[in-house]
N, C-alpha and C positions, 0 to 999 in steps of 0.2 A: 756234858755238863754245861748248863747255861752260865752266863756271866754273873758275877756277884756285883750288885750295885751298892755303892757306898757314897754317902753325902757328908762331907766334912762341914764344919761350921766355924765361926770365928772363935768358938770356945774349944773345939776339938779339931785339930788339924787332921789331914789325911792319915798321917802315921798313927796317931792316937786312935782314930776311927778304925783302922785296919787291925791294930793290936787288940782293941776291944772285941771286934768281930771274931778274930782268931781265938781268943781265950773263951768267948761265949760258945763258940763251936766246939772247942776242946772239952769244956765242961759238959756240954750237951752230949757229946760222944761218950764221955766217961759215965755219965748218969744213965745212959741208955742200956749199958750192961751187955750189949750184943753188937756184933759187927754191923756197921752201916757204911756201905761203900760210897754212897753219895756224900755223906758227911766227911768221910776220910778224904775224898777228892777235894772237898771244899777247904778242909784244913790244910791239905798239901798246897793248894793254890794260894791261899792266904800266906802261908809260910814262905813260899817262893817269892811272892810279891814283896814281903817284908825284907827278905834277904837281898833282893836285886834292885830295888828302886832307889832313885836319888830323891829322897823326901824333901830335902832343902829346895830343890828345883820345883817339885810338885806343890809345895807350900807357897812358894812365891807366885806361881802361876794361878793357883786357886784363890789365894787371899785377895788378890786384885779384884776379882769378881765378887767375893763375899763382902768386901768393904762397900761395894756399890749396891749391896742388898740383893744381889742375884744368887740363885741357887746353883751349886756346883755338884756334879755327880761324876763319880769315877766308876767305870765298869771294868772289872777284872775278869779276864778270860784267857783260856789257852788257845794258841793259834799254832797249828801244825807242830804240836809237841813242845812249844815254847811257853 
């Protein structure tokens, strides 16, 4: 599975952005009505990210650049089973 790219903004921090992507993926999976391994892995990865990250730290790091008008992008991926 390739990485998931997410871009927070001044209006949606990285935690909100990840939660929205997670629920959009869950809804898409439920509407599909059939097993979708790729979407299952995406949901699993987003869930793991939500459960394990220090969002306060990520927000403070990203907001500094967003305030300067720069674009911030997070890439979520699995590395060696992590």
